[in-house]
N, C-alpha and C positions, 0 to 999 in steps of 0.2 A: 748430713747436716739435719738440724732441727726447724722443722717448719711448722709456723703457727698461724693460725688464723683467727683473729680478735674479733668476736660478735658481741653484742650487747648484754648477752645473758649467759652466753658460754664461749669456751677457747677450743678448738679444733687443732690437734697437733699429731704430729706425726716424724718419725724419723725417715729421711730420704737418701737415699744413696744413687751414685750416679747410673745413669740410664734412661730416665730418671724412674725409680722404683719406690713406693712406699714399703717400709718394713714393717712387718707385724700389725697393719691396721692401722686406723685413725682412732685415737682418742679424743672425746668430748669432756670436758670439766666445767662445771658452774664457775661463775665469776660474778661479784658482785660491783658492777661497773659502776653504781652510784658511791661505793663506798671511798675511804680515804686513798691518798696515792699510797701509803705503806702498804695498805690491805691488797690493792690491786698488784703492786709491784711484787709482792712475797707471793701472791698466787701464780703470776707469771712465773717467778725465780722456781716454784715447785714444780710446776709442769716441767721446766727445762731439767731440773734435777732428776725427776722421774724418768725422761728418756736417756739422761747421762749415766743413769745407772743400768741401762741396756748396754750403751756403749759409750766408755770412757774416754774415747779419743777424739769426740765431737769438738770442734773449735768454730763452726759456721752455725749462726741463728739466721734464718729467715722469716722475717714477719709479714703477714697480709693484715694492715691497721686502716681502720677508717679514718676519712679526713674531717675537718682538716687537719692536716700533718706536715712537717718537713720531713720529706722522706729521705733527703739526701743527709741532715745533720741528725735524724733520729729524734726530733722534738715534737712533742704531742701540743697541737693546738686547737683540741677540741673544748669548746665552752658552749654552756647554753644549749647542750643537747639531750640533758637528761641521762648523760653517760659518760664516763672518763673526764668530768669535769676536773676533780682533782690532780688529773696530770698536766694540765695547761701549763706550758711554758716549761715541763720538765723534759730534760736528756735521758731519755727512756734507756739507751746503751748504757750510759754512763750509771745510774743508778742498778741497773741489773747486773754489771759485771762487778760492783762494790759488793752488793747482796751475794753473789755467787763466789767471790773472790777469786773471777776468773778475768784477770786484765788483760788477756791476749785473746779474749773472745772476740769473733769478729761479728757484728750485726747489721744485716740489711733490712730496708724496709720497702714496702710497695704498696700502694693503694689496694683495699679489700677486692673492691670490684675490678679493678685492673687485673689482679692476681687471677681470679675467678675466670675472666675473660681469656687471659693469655694461656691459662692453663688448657682450657678447651682448645684455643687454637694451636697450641703446640703437640696437644697430646690426647685430645678427644674429638668432638664431634667436626671441628673446623679443620683437622690435620690436613686435609687434601688441597686448601685453599690459601694462596699466598695472601691476598689481600682480603681482609673482611674487617666489619664494623660487628663489634659485639657489644650486648646490652645486659646490665642485670635489673630485672624487674621485680621489686618488692616494695619495702616502705620507701623506698627511693628509687630514682632512675639513674642506674650506674653506668658508664660507657668507656668504650676503648677503640681505637683506631689501630689496625695491626698489619703490618706489611713485612712480608719476608720473616716472619719469626719473631719482631720486635715491636712494641707498642711505639707508635708515632705520634709525639704530643705538638708539633706544630707543621706549619704549612699552608699556602693559601686555601687550601681546600678542607682545613681541618678546624674546628674551633679551640678554642685556649686549652690545653692539654687533652683535647679530646673528649672534653666534657660537654654533654647536651643537655643536663640538667637544668641548666640555668638560662637555656634558650626560649623564645617564646614561640607558643604553638595558641595561635588564637589571641585571646586576651590574657591567657594563663602561662605560668612557667611550665615547661615539658614535665618538671618534676612533680608538679601538682597534678598531671594528665596521665602521665604513664608510671605509674605506682599504685599501690594498692587503695590509696584516698582516692584516686581517679578513677580505678576502677569500680570503687563504691558508690562513687558520684553516677557512673554508667548506669549502675544497676538501679539505683534510686530513681533516675530518669524515665526506667522503664517499670517502676512500680514495686520493684524490689528493695525494701529496706531491711537491712541488714548491718551491723557491725563489723563481719566476719565473713570473707569470701567463701572460706572451706563450707561453712554451714549452708551460705545461698546455693553452692552447687550441690551438696549431697542432701538437702532437706527433702524429706519424704514427700512433702506438700509442696514442691516447687513449680512455678510456672515455667515449664520448659521452654515455650516460644518465648515467653520474656528475657529469659535467663541467655538464649541462644541469640536476641538479637542485641542484648547488651555488651555480651561478648563480641560480637562481630562488629559494634560501632568502636569497640576499644582498639580492635585489632587493624581496621580499616583506619582510623585515626592513627594510629602507630606507623601504619604503613605511609601515610601522606606525609608524616613528620619525617620520616626517613628518606624517602624518596630522593630529595636533592642532594642529601650527603651522600646516598649510595652511588649517585652518577657522578659527582663532582670527584670524590675519592677513588672512583674506580674500583668500587669492592666487587669480589666475585660471589660474597654470601653475607648475609646477615645472621648472627649466631645470638640465641637469647639462653639466657640462665636466670637464676633467682626463684623465689618461692612463687611467682605468677606464671613461670614456666610449668609448673604442676597441672595447671588449666590448659594445657597447650591444646587440645582437641577443640575446646569453643573458641580461642582466637586466632588460632595459626592460620585457617583456612583464607580469613578475610585480610589477615597481614599477607599471606603469601600473593592473592591476588592484586595487592596494590602494589607489589616489587616486582622487577624484572629479573631477579637473581635468587637462588635458593634460600629458604629460610631454614635454619638449624637448631635444635633443641639440644642442650647440652647434655653431656651423658657422663660426664664424671662424678656428679652429685660434689659430696663433700670434699672430694680429694682435688677438684678443680683449683680452688685458690691457694692449697697446700703446696702442689706443683707447679703453680705459676709463680708462687714467693721464691720457692726453691730454684727456679729458672733465674733469679738475681745472680746464682754462681754458677750456672751452666753455659 
């Protein structure tokens, strides 16, 4: 099958065979997500066509796609996010089948954060654990509750669809606290004024003590937020992926001290979401 991970500025894609195994590595192609629907759909079609040239008998496509999105019907519901607004209300599957002239193509969709977490849970760092809560920490907060190798979206101990981003933490939404902008706010509180986390971490003149305190506070708050969900769900571990995970050594110790279960860093990188999307067929 062909798996695609749709991002705001690029599309990661790969051929995936049963196993699962990514064939010939991951391709990364730029995309103009603010472009017209035709531009975006034609870019997706070109990426798919490139993989079809490697393996012409592929009939299954798996997408990791950001939300909001009707994942069952393949209809994009994104708007006012400065990306993919032109796709709002469109049936992505029907349009791609028409462009590719492949009416029998089967196309399935999964939320991008969910796909990355499930990929790690099934084939990466989370593989030894049956029940876990996974997070993607980046421009926003993504989450998924995984049990027995499947994403669990409902239950008395699980928020709607397993989404934590909209829940409160103090007077704020979790998405505003446990994200890049939330971490930048912690840095400002400790006297570090920057618009870029990477620059703050690697600046030659950085205040090492203030930096450590800011990240420790971020990790501690995250642990405090997650603790009741870990207990209620009976999670055996917490899995962290996303861009902020690259600063693991700075926030993980305080996060780990706040929880009674192992805290894991994802190991699959850009392969995680592709494998998690492909799992729709496995």
